[in-house]
ROVEX-146744 format. One record per residue (C-alpha): residue in one letter; x, y, z. Coordinates in nm, 2 decimals, padded with zeros to 4 digits. Layout:
! residues N
 aa   east  north     up
  a      X      Y      Z
...
//
This chain:
! residues 91
 aa   east  north     up
  m  00.11  01.23 -00.24
  a -00.08  00.89 -00.24
  w  00.04  00.60 -00.03
  k  00.23  00.33 -00.22
  t  00.19 -00.04 -00.16
  g  00.42 -00.34 -00.18
  f  00.33 -00.71 -00.17
  r  00.57 -00.99 -00.10
  k  00.54 -01.29 -00.33
  e  00.41 -01.50 -00.05
  v  00.11 -01.27  00.00
  l  00.02 -01.27 -00.37
  k  00.06 -01.65 -00.39
  f -00.17 -01.69 -00.09
  l -00.43 -01.46 -00.23
  e -00.43 -01.64 -00.56
  s -00.49 -01.97 -00.38
  l -00.82 -01.84 -00.23
  p -01.16 -01.86 -00.39
  s -01.24 -01.54 -00.59
  e -01.51 -01.43 -00.34
  q -01.27 -01.45 -00.05
  r -00.99 -01.29 -00.25
  n -01.21 -00.99 -00.34
  q -01.32 -00.95  00.02
  i -00.95 -00.92  00.13
  k -00.87 -00.68 -00.16
  e -01.17 -00.47 -00.06
  k -01.06 -00.45  00.31
  i -00.70 -00.36  00.20
  n -00.84 -00.08 -00.02
  e -01.05  00.05  00.27
  f -00.74  00.05  00.49
  l -00.54  00.25  00.23
  d -00.83  00.50  00.19
  s -00.83  00.55  00.56
  l -00.46  00.63  00.55
  e -00.51  00.89  00.29
  g -00.79  01.04  00.51
  q -01.05  00.98  00.24
  k -01.29  00.80  00.48
  r -01.31  00.67  00.83
  v -01.34  00.29  00.85
  n -01.38  00.04  01.13
  l -01.12 -00.23  01.06
  d -00.97 -00.48  01.30
  i -00.61 -00.37  01.31
  k -00.36 -00.44  01.59
  k  00.00 -00.38  01.66
  l  00.20 -00.70  01.69
  r  00.45 -00.79  01.96
  g  00.74 -01.03  02.01
  d  00.90 -01.15  01.68
  w  00.66 -00.93  01.48
  e  00.74 -00.61  01.68
  g  00.69 -00.30  01.46
  f  00.44 -00.48  01.23
  m  00.06 -00.46  01.23
  r -00.21 -00.71  01.14
  l -00.54 -00.67  00.96
  r -00.80 -00.94  01.05
  i -01.05 -01.04  00.79
  g -01.25 -01.33  00.92
  k -01.01 -01.62  00.98
  i -00.74 -01.46  00.76
  r -00.46 -01.23  00.89
  v -00.26 -00.99  00.68
  i  00.06 -00.87  00.83
  f  00.20 -00.54  00.71
  k  00.43 -00.25  00.81
  i  00.38  00.12  00.75
  y  00.67  00.34  00.66
  k  00.53  00.68  00.73
  d  00.82  00.89  00.60
  e  00.82  00.73  00.26
  k  00.43  00.68  00.26
  i  00.47  00.31  00.18
  v  00.27  00.01  00.32
  v  00.44 -00.33  00.27
  f  00.23 -00.64  00.31
  y  00.46 -00.92  00.44
  e  00.24 -01.22  00.52
  a -00.11 -01.34  00.46
  d -00.25 -01.67  00.58
  f -00.51 -01.83  00.81
  r -00.49 -01.74  01.18
  g -00.32 -02.06  01.29
  d -00.04 -02.04  01.03
  v  00.04 -01.67  00.97
  y  00.25 -01.61  01.28
  k  00.49 -01.91  01.23
//
């Protein structure tokens, strides 16, 4: 069974506000991450577990942009909650 994804409105709105080149780069990294979850290929991405208010979430770093997500292993779902530039995403 393949992993399912969910994107909050805020994430989609942020991605739409970016230049197409940057947007495509983020989509590519997200797809690489999803492929690695399915075991299709091994990738070297900058992913970290978050602490504090974001306990239980993880972040994917793509240049100056951070994408915050949560993995629900039992349901095989990844939900992307926030995406923004480094200084603004954790607020």
